[in-house]
MARVODO-744445 format. One record per residue (C-alpha): residue in three letters; x, y, z. Coordinates in steps of 0.001 Angstrom, whole numbers, padded with zeros to 6 digits, always signed. Layout:
MARVODO-744445
ALAXYZ...
//
This chain:
MARVODO-744445
UNK-012770+094325-015844UNK-013853+092572-019026UNK-010244+091563-019647UNK-010007+090021-016203UNK-013236+088062-016659UNK-012142+086861-020090UNK-008756+085843-018749UNK-010400+083969-015851UNK-012717+082202-018300UNK-009809+081143-020528UNK-007762+079887-017568UNK-010747+077971-016153UNK-011478+076406-019531UNK-007847+075415-019938UNK-007790+073795-016503UNK-011027+071921-017213UNK-009782+070657-020577UNK-006431+069620-019100UNK-008094+067801-016191UNK-010488+066024-018545UNK-007648+064921-020799UNK-005677+063634-017855UNK-008704+061740-016556UNK-009297+060258-020003UNK-005647+059325-020179UNK-005839+057569-016821UNK-008925+055627-017890UNK-007327+054590-021145UNK-004129+053550-019384UNK-005963+051361-016860UNK-007731+049454-019628UNK-004660+049151-021833UNK-004355+045773-023653UNK-000616+045869-023013UNK-001161+045920-019256UNK-003695+043059-019519UNK-001187+040916-021424UNK+001454+041604-018815UNK-000927+040646-016030UNK-001832+037383-017816UNK+001838+036564-018245UNK+002415+037196-014569UNK-000520+034932-013625UNK+000734+032152-015916UNK+004206+032409-014444UNK+002792+032185-010927UNK+000748+029096-011866UNK+003808+027425-013406UNK+005871+028142-010314UNK+003102+026719-008114UNK+002915+023563-010246UNK+006689+023149-010129UNK+006624+023480-006337UNK+003785+020951-006121UNK+005739+018462-008242UNK+008780+018830-005991UNK+006664+018273-002873UNK+004977+015215-004455UNK+008355+013733-005436UNK+009630+014328-001920UNK+006609+012581-000395UNK+007054+009556-002685UNK+010708+009281-001703UNK+009793+009599+001971UNK+007139+006896+001577UNK+009715+004474+000109UNK+012096+005219+002973UNK+009340+004537+005542UNK+008422+001206+003890UNK+012078+000158+003821UNK+012549+001196+007453UNK+009442-000731+008556UNK+010758-003851+006820UNK+014100-003542+008583UNK+012363-002990+011922UNK+010207-006104+011440UNK+013252-008219+010629UNK+015125-006847+013631UNK+012126-007450+015889UNK+011803-011004+014579UNK+015465-011725+015299UNK+015072-010418+018851UNK+011779-012152+019638UNK+012572-015404+017809UNK+016233-016421+018181UNK+017593-018755+015527UNK+017960-021621+018025UNK+014260-021711+019030UNK+012590-020269+015919UNK+009842-022447+014432UNK+008010-021276+011304UNK+005018-022924+009628UNK+004305-022414+005911UNK+001391-023528+003742UNK+001667-024434+000043UNK-001112-025322-002392UNK-000433-027010-005736UNK-003671-026782-007731UNK-006720-027342-005535UNK-008553-029236-008303UNK-010000-031831-005920UNK-010139-029706-002779UNK-010982-025998-002466UNK-009305-024829+000743UNK-011509-022507+002785UNK-009889-022424+006216UNK-007084-023952+008244UNK-006537-024326+011992UNK-003201-025193+013549UNK-002515-026868+016879UNK+000930-027295+018422UNK+001227-029680+021357UNK-002565-029757+021700UNK-002974-025948+021831UNK-004751-023999+019082UNK-002215-021382+018017UNK-003693-019890+014840UNK-006434-020124+012214UNK-006864-018594+008771UNK-009728-018151+006290UNK-008645-018103+002629UNK-009963-015763-000036UNK-010184-016574-003734UNK-007249-014285-004494UNK-005100-016051-001886UNK-005935-019463-003323UNK-005057-018292-006840UNK-001746-016817-005660UNK-000828-020021-003831UNK-001804-022231-006792UNK+000648-020188-008900UNK+003498-021098-006549UNK+003014-018696-003641UNK+003764-019923-000115UNK+001928-018561+002913UNK+003756-017858+006147UNK+001085-019147+008531UNK+002701-019056+011953UNK+005913-018103+013720UNK+006837-019047+017290UNK+009577-020163+019658UNK+009802-023898+020180UNK+012165-025606+022591UNK+014204-028660+021762UNK+012508-032017+022265UNK+009402-033878+021167UNK+006418-032002+019763UNK+003141-032602+017987UNK+001577-030540+015191UNK-001985-030992+013881UNK-003545-029102+010986UNK-007330-029053+010450UNK-008541-028315+006917UNK-012018-027156+005903UNK-013002-026983+002232UNK-015116-028170-000696UNK-014425-031373-002643UNK-014758-031886-006399UNK-018468-032713-005997UNK-019216-029533-004053UNK-019506-031252-000685UNK-018050-029730+002490UNK-015107-031621+003944UNK-013194-031462+007191UNK-009818-033201+007202UNK-006818-033325+009519UNK-003129-034166+009327UNK-000823-034813+012298UNK+002939-034890+012632UNK+005020-036006+015628UNK+008619-034874+015562UNK+011621-034050+017695UNK+013091-030592+017352UNK+016837-030130+017517UNK+019000-027260+018758UNK+018567-025140+015622UNK+015551-023337+014193UNK+013205-025323+011974UNK+010620-024821+009235UNK+007480-026874+008715UNK+005686-026900+005387UNK+002051-028002+005179UNK+001565-029073+001575UNK-001812-029550-000125UNK-001742-031259-003515UNK-003944-033377-005797UNK-003846-037101-006491UNK-005026-037521-010071UNK-005407-041311-009700UNK-007763-041214-006722UNK-009108-037704-007449UNK-008535-036776-003829UNK-006432-034156-002049UNK-003128-035091-000470UNK-001972-033410+002740UNK+001652-033662+003767UNK+003856-032117+006474UNK+007570-031867+005895UNK+010320-030235+007938UNK+013263-028413+006423
//
């Protein structure tokens, strides 16, 4: 009987010690620095893959954006050709040389007595035009024959006074499309602005 009890005690102790060692082993394995390093490497790899995917998507969006801009430009040109045939097309441009004696603030345009468009100019627009930029003010269809164009200018003179000026042109349009340039320049001798209309 004593032998049986002793044997049972030894077996129980052995099982307890073995179970405790296994448990300790499992705990140590779960907190192993080697496993932590591997997990960090896996996380870094995942982040790099995500960044690479994001870069590809961003590059694709930029390319798509350029294609859309190019397509819109082509559509506008096609629409313009359809709506404004070359035989009746009439385009009005505005150019500004320096603006030293006249600061252009707004412009109204009448064709054959009808107000067709008006524009208010910002400081950035004036600067761009004084550096050689030309504004496309108005585009329409105009039949052959006699016509009248009047431009009304509002601005500030060299002394800071408000001015309202006008320039009129009577002309006869031919069978082809035409361009009209409204030019605003300075006369250094008289220190006054000069407004001219020329067709080309």
